[in-house]
N, C-alpha and C positions, 0 to 999 in steps of 0.2 A: 520269571518275566511274565507280566500280564499281557492279555490280548491287546489292550490299548497301546502298550509299549511296542509290541510287534507291529501293529498297524502303523503307528507313527514312524517307526524305523523304515518299514517297507514303503510307506507313502513318500518318503524323502528320496527314493530312488527315481531319478529323472530319466534314465535311459530305459528303453524297453527291456523287460526281463521275463523269464519263465518262473512259474511257481508250482512246485510239486508238493501237494498235500495228500498224496496217496496213503491210505491206511493210517492217518494220524491227525485227522482234521479236528480242530476246535470249532464247535458250532458258533461260538461267539465271533470268531474270526470271519466265518463265512457270512454272517449277518451284516457285516460292514465291509464286505469285500470291495465294494465300489470305491472305497477310499484309495484303492491301489490302481490308479488309472493307467499305469504303464505296463500292465501285464499283457503279454501277447500270447502266452500259452499257459493254460491252467489245467492241472490234473487234480481232481478231487474224487478219484475212483477208490473203490474198496473202503468206504467209510460208513456203510449202513445208513446212508442218508435216505430219508423218506420224502424230503422236500428240498428244493433249492430256493433260497430267498429271492425276492424280486430284485434285490440289490445287484444281482448278477448282470442285469441289464445296463449297469453303469460302467461296465468294462469295455469301453468303446474301441480300444486298441486290440481286443482279443481276436486272435486268428484261429486258435485251436482250443477246444474244450473237451475234456475227458471226464465223464460222469459215470463211467461203466462200473459194473459190479457193486451197485447200491440197491436200494429198495424203492426206487422212484417209480411212480405211476403217472406223473404229470410234470410238465415244465411250466415255469411262470410265463405269463404273456410278455413280460419284459425281455424275453429271449429275442424278440423281434428287433430290439435295438442294437444287437451285435452285428452291425452291417458289414464288418470286416471278417466275420467268421468264415473260415474255409474248411475246417475239419471239426466234425461233431461225432464223438464216440460215446455211445450210451448202451453198450451191449450188457446183457445179463442184468436187467432190471425188471420191472413189472408193468411196462407200458402195454396198454391194450389199444389205445388210440394215440395218434401223434398230433400234437397241437398244430393247427394251421399256421400259427405264428412262426414255426420253424421254417416253413416254406416261403416266408417273406425274405429270407436270407439268401439273396440271389448270387452271392459269391461262394456259396458252399461248393466244395469240390469233392468231399468225401463224407459219407454218412455211414456209421456202423450202428445198426439197431438190431443186430442178431441176438438171439436168446432172450426174447421178450415174449409177449402174448398178443402181438399186433394182428388184428384181423382185417383191417381196412387201411389202405394207403390212400390218402386224400388226393383228389383230382388235381389240386394245385401243386403237386410234385412237378408238374410241367413248368413251373416258374423257375426251376433250378437248372438253367441252361448251361451253367459251368460245371455241373456234376459229372465227375469221371469215375467215381467208385461208390457203389451202393451195396451194403451187406444187410440183407433181411433174412438170413438163414435162421431156422429154428424159431419160427413164429407161427401164426395161424392164418396167414393170408389165403383167401379163397380166390381172389382175382386181383388183377392189376388195373389201374385206371388207364383209359385211352390216352391221357395226356403224357404218359411215360415217354412217348416218342419225341416230345419237345426237349427232352434231355439228350440232345443230339451229340454231346461230347462224351457220351458213354462209350469211349473207344478203348481205354485201358481197363475198362470196368471189370471188376470181379462182381458182376451182377449176380450176387449169390442169393438164390432163392431156394436153396436146399431145405428139405424138411419143413414144408408148409402144406397147405391144403389145395394147391393150385391144380386145376384140371385142364385149363386152357390159358392161352395168352391172348391179349387183346389184338384185334386186327392191325392196329397201328404199330404193333411191335416190330413188324418188318421194316419200318422206317428207320430203325436204329442200325443204319448201314455200316457204322464204324465199330460196332460191338465186336470185341475180340474174345471175351471170356464170360460165358453164360453157364451158370450152374443151376440145375433143376433136379438134382438127385432127391429121391424119396418124397415125391409129391403124389397126388391122387392120379390114378389112371382110369381112363374110360373103360 
């Protein structure tokens, strides 16, 4: 069965559906993934992907995206079109920076970016006022932006900052009065 046939069959599904392409992805399918407008959960983890095509931005119903365990170092700017996205999982990739486009997705509730090489968390993380879980363990973070305090729903948060290069927290960190689970194991000490 060819990629076009798969896409045609899946595009005919009119109810929202999940699509799991973990460890089995056809790159041809991903290039035209926007034809599948009713996907609300997409798993494309463990596929050795080095890029995600811009077509991903056409999945307007998407609420959950898992791109973990690939070889990604960037995201397409079209990620900012996923206005319903609530869960973004991209652990164990090669991200050094996080595209500011991700932080335009104000419905995000959970972000997993652990086991990357991220050294800077953009100031616009403060735009994510619905965020309740953030995992940045095993990166290269040296400091957190002051705007982190605007993520005031970080109450169930496993704010996991283990194994980074942090030596201090921003003054505004104390404003996260609902924080219940903070992990800072194996960071720099003064």
